[in-house]
N, C-alpha and C positions, 0 to 999 in steps of 0.2 A: 668567653669561653673560645670565641670563634680567632680569635689571635694567638691563640696559643696552638693551632693545629698544626701538626708538623703531616707538610704532604710526602717528603722524600721526592718530590721533584727537583730537580736543581736549574737554575741558570745560565750555571757556573762550576768548573772542576776542571783541579790541576790536570790531572793522566789518569781517566776513567779507562775501564777493562772495555771494550767493544762488543757489543753483541750480535751476532746474525741469526736472523730467522732460514731455516730450509723447510719447505715446502715437503709433506712426506711424496708426496705422489713424483716431485725433484727429485728424491734423493739419491737414487742411481745415477740418474745424471749427472749431478755436481760431485757427488763422490770420487764419480769415474776423472772428473778433473785434481784431482788434490795429489801433491805427491804420495810416493806407496808409501812413505813413514806416515801421514796423516790418514791415510785409508786403515792402516796399520792399529795405528794409536784408537780411532775412532772403534773401529771393533773391538779393541777389545773393553772400550767403555759402552760396550752393546748398544750404540747408537744407532740408530734407524729412522729418525726424524718423525718417529710418530707424535704424539703431541704429546706438548710439556715435558718429552726429554730434553735432557740435558748435556753437553759434552764440553772440555774445554780440547783448545788445540794450541799453536804458537805458527807465528805468521812476522820471518824477519826477529826472531828473539822476543817478541813479543805473545803474550799468550791473549786468547779472546775467544768469546763463548758460543756454540754455536746450540739454538733451540728448535727443536722437532715445532712444526705447525701444520693444523690443515687448511691451513690458504683463507679462512672467514677473519670476518674482521669485527671483532665481538672484544668484550672484558678478558678471555679467558686465554689471549695472544701473550699479553705480559703479566695477567694478574697474577700471575703462580710466582713469577722469580724473585719477586724480594723479600722472601721467605723461605727460596731455596737457592739462590744463589748465597755466597759468601757476604758477608758484609763487606763496602766498599762502597766505590762509584765505578758507574756505567755509562755507557752509551751503544745509540744504539748505530751500526753499522747497516742495517735495511731499513728505506720506508719506512715507514708506519703512521697512522693516523690518529688524529685528535680520540678517539675512542679507546683504539689500544694504547696509547699515551695514558688516557684515566683510567685504566686497567692495573696498570701500575699502580697507581697511587691508591686507588683502592685493598688491591692487596696487601699494600704495606700501612694498611689503618691496624693500629692496637689502641686499647682502651686499657689508659693506665691510671686512672684516676688515684684508683685504689690500691693499686699489687705493680712493681716495676715488672718490665716486659725481660723477657730470659734473652733476649739476642736486639740487636737493632736492623731495620730491615735494609737491603743494600737500595744505594739512590738511583736515583739515573739523572744523567743528563737532558734535558730536554731540546730538542733539536732547535735552533735560534730562527731569531725573524728573518734569516735567509731563504728559508723555508717557506713555500707557500703554503705548503700544505697545511701548517702546522701554526697552534696560536697560545704558545706557552702561559700566557697570561689568563687565558681562557680556560683552560685544562687546570691550571692550578687552583684558580676559583671555583672550578665544577668539581672537583676532588674534597675542595676548603667545605664546600657548602653540604656534601655527603656527609663528612667524616663531623661537621656541625651537628646536623641530623644523627649521626648514630649515637656522637659523645651525650646528646640530652638524653637520648632512650634509653642509654645504659645507665644515664645516672642512677643513683639508689633514689627512693620518693624522699627520705629525708633529707636528703640534700635539693631536691628538685617539687617544689609544692609549688605552688599557684605563688608564693612573693618569689618564687628563685624566677621563675619563668616570665614576672613583668621585670626583673632585677636585668637578664638579659635582653629582651626587648629594649628596654632601656640603652641597654651599651650599646645595641643594632644601632638603635635612631642618631646616638651620638655618631656613633663612624663616619652615616653616612649621610647626615645633615637631613635626618627626617624626624618627625612629628610621632610622640608615641605620648598618649593617653589611658589611662585605666578607668575603668568604675570597680568599686573594690565594696565586697559584704553587702551591707544594706542599701548602699548608694545606686544596685541593681534595680531592686523595687521602684525607685525614683524614677527609672529609667525604663519599665515594662520589662526585665529580665527576669521574670518569676521561675522562671526553668532552671536556670542558669543558678539561682540564689537559691534555690531547694534542692538540686543535687550537691552543690556545694557547703549549705550552712551546718551540717551537722561538725564538720573536721574544724581543728583547731586554727589552722590555716582557712580564713577566706577566701572563698572564691571572686575573679576576677573576670573582667572579659579586655583583652589588651589590644589597642587600636593603633595600628602604627600608619602613618601615611610620606608616602615620599614621592618627590619629580613635580615635573612642570603639570600645572592643572588642566592644561590645555591638549593634555594628551590622551590619548583612547585610556580608558577606563579598565585597571584589571585588580581585582580583589580575589583574595585568598584566605580561607578558613580553616583552622586545622582544630580539632578534638583534643582540648587540652586536660582532660584527666588520667591527675596527676597519680592517684592509685585507684584503683579502684575494686573495694569489698565486696561488691557487689547491693551495699545498702544494707537494710532490712533481709530483701533476699539475698542473704548471703549467700556467695558461690563456696565452693567446696576447697578444702585447702590447695588441690593441683591445679584448681582454677585461678584462685588467688596469686598463687607463687611470682607469675611475672609480671604481674599489672601494673607495676612502673612503667611498663610497657605502651601503658593505656593513653598516653599523652602523644603516639607516635603520632597522631594525623595532625598536631602543632608544632612537633619537633620538623618535618617535613616541610611545611607551611613556612615555619621560618630559615631553615636553610635554601628552600626560593627564594626567598626575599633578601635574602644575604646574596644570592647569585644574578638575581635582579639588577640590584643597586649594586653589584661590584661590577657590573659590564652597565653600566648606563644603560640599560633597555630602555628609546622612548616612550614607558609607560606609564601613567597615572597609580601608584600600586598603593592600592590598599590589604595590611593584613589585618584579621579579626582572631584572636585567640580565645577562646570560651574556656576556664583554665576554672578548675573543683577538683577537688578528692570528696570520693564518694566514702564515707565512713559510715560510722553506727553512731549514737547519739542519740539522746532524748526527742532532739531536737530534728530526727534525721524524718525526709520525707515518706512516707507510708503506700505499699496500695489501697487503692480505691480514692486516694487524694485525686483532685482537682487543679490544676493548676493553669495560671491564667500568665501567657504569652504574651511577647512584645508586638506578634501581630494580631493578637486579641481573638487567639484562637486557644481556646480551653482544650487541655488535655489533660483526660484520664490516665492516672500509674493503675496501669496492670501490675507490672517490674520495675523494681526498682535497679536493678543491674539493667536495662535498659535505658539507660541514663547520658548515653552518648547522644542519640536526638534530638536529649531535652536540651542542653546545653548548644547542638548546634543548630537547632530552631530558631533561638532569640538570635545567633549570630546570623543565621542566614536573612533572618528579615531584617535586618539593620543593614545585611550589605547591601539589600536591594534600596537602599534610600536613595541613595544617588545614581542611580540609573549606572552602573558598570556594565559593558561590554560583555565582559563576559566571570562569571563569577565561579572560583574551583574550589571545591573542602575535601578536606583528605580526612579519614578517621580509623581508627581501629575499632569498627562498629561489629560486625558479627562475626559467628563462627560460621553461621551458613555462609558466608562468601568464602570462607576457608576449606569448608566442605565442597563447594564449587569448582575452584582452582586453585587449593593449595597455599601453599607458605610464598611461593616465589613469584605469583603471578597477584598482578594488582586488579581486583575487579571494577568495572568504570562503568559508571551509569552515566546517561546525556539526552539531553533535550535536544539534543541538534543533530542529525545525522551526518552533515560534512565534519564538524568539527569533532566526531565521533572517530571519522574515518579517518582525520589528517593526526590524532592523537594511535591510532591506532598502530600506523605508518612509522609514527614517530619512534613509537618503543619497541618496533620492532628494527629501526634504526639505531638506537640509540641502545639496544640488546637490554632495554627497560622494559618488563614486559608488562602490559594490560591487556585485557581483555573484556569486551562489553558485554555486558549485562541488560537485559529486557527493563524497562519501568513498565511493565504489564497492566492494564487500566483495569484488567481484569478484577484483580487483587484489593483492589480500592475499597472491598466492602470488607476485607478481615481488620483494616483498622476504623473500622465505622467502633463509637462508642455510642448507648443507651441514655448518658446523661451527659456526656460532654461533647464537643463539635471533632474528636479525633483520642483513639485509643494510643498508649506508646507503645504496646506491646500486642502483637497477634495469640490468638489461642493456639492457634493452629503451629504446628511442628514444621509446617511446610514452607518454603518462599520466603527466609526470613530475610534474606538481605532484597528482596526486590521489595516486600512490607518497608521494610525501613527506610530504604531510599523514596518509595514511595510518603511514606511520613513527609520527611523534608520535603520532598516538592511541593507540598502545601502550603511551603514558608518561599516559594520561590515566585516572585513576579515575572511579568514579560520579558524576563532574562534568559541569555545562554548559559548554562548552568552543569558543569560537571561536578561529577562527587565520586570518589575513590574511599571503596572499602577496603584496609590493605592490611595484612601482617605486623608490616613497620619492625620485625623482628626475625630472623633465620636461623631457626632451632639445631641449625647444623653448619659446620662451617663448609662449605664451596670456594672455588677461583674467584678471588677478588668480591667476597661475600663474605667476611667472617663471620662467627654466630655471635649474635647479639643485632643490636637493634640496626634499621634497615632502613633507605630514607625511595620507600617504592615510589614510582610513579615519576619523579621528580623530576630526572633528565627528558624526560619523552615530553613532560609539561614546559620545560625551557624549550627545549629544542623548537618546539611547536608555538610559543611563545615569539623569540626568536624571527621566525620565518616570518611572523604573521607581523610584527611591527618592526621589525629593524630596521627597515625602507621606508618609514615611514615618516 
């Protein structure tokens, strides 16, 4: 899938139209330097350099575009232009950052698997290697990673069952000379992954655990885990029609981890990468797991089922237990886990839980730098009692309506050994279109985590 993604970012172009950014606060001063005819033409277009305003001018018989800008370094700077400018090729006449160029690529994204696009986005010529401030290959790879995650999330569950995700992982492994193995169906019981098996056993397409490894074995070990519930009916605790409507996105955590793995491998980051994707469809059938069942997990802990719609933490707990085995330096997991996280931070911020203050602070900073917002939530030990079970080691869903995202994170923490761990509870979906974030799947926290890993390991 990743090899078919079009970023609308170019490394060569014949005769691109120039784009000049004009800061809102500098408009009057800049406008005064223009010929009277140009000032008149700007006035006719009502251009005052407010953010996202666009106007056309001529310079020596060549047309160029002027764009209003608030001076911020974020995705919004250029993200609105691919769909607001006429189709064609453009180049920047104003120095811009890698992040702003990524914004163009993300703003050009369209999901066209089932419906043809109404128009082609405008295309941007990236500044070449002669520019010390820009890295064209990395910019394109960053956009491709996000668009890959978006494509996976946006794909219908009928076309993205666990077996389809496995096929995508095998293709990814082949591209980067990685190793990819899978434990499928009843084989999960042989590997003591009773939780993954239980969640997915009622579906026609069997559950699986995808295990991809890449990189020099001597490099620092980094493990990514992504929740891969390809569709969530809620199981026997059936969701409402409205609650089920967009549950194709419940594999959003796996999609984010998948795109991040692509970015790490494409940029040859010096790490020993492992990606674990526990995949299942939470379906309803005669053999579906039930409220009151007790599951046996990879770690040896028993889990009482309070609610079959709290299935994401069940597939993750087996994968996280396995992730501990080779003692990585850090584990990241991504999951569309709780509605409580959406209530806490909304749909545009990734709720982050972390057992290391220094790592959490760094990730918060990279979230700001990369315009990829994350917000730390507390692993409050005082709520541990809410996931106690009277007949098992732990219950999968607290009876209380309060602190749902925290108790879910505390559940997962029970399956983490003495290793740095970061858990992202994300929406993975834009319910509305905004600049560089079209409605549909979204790779939340992906760029923030990559920037952190790049700084931590690129120099090793």
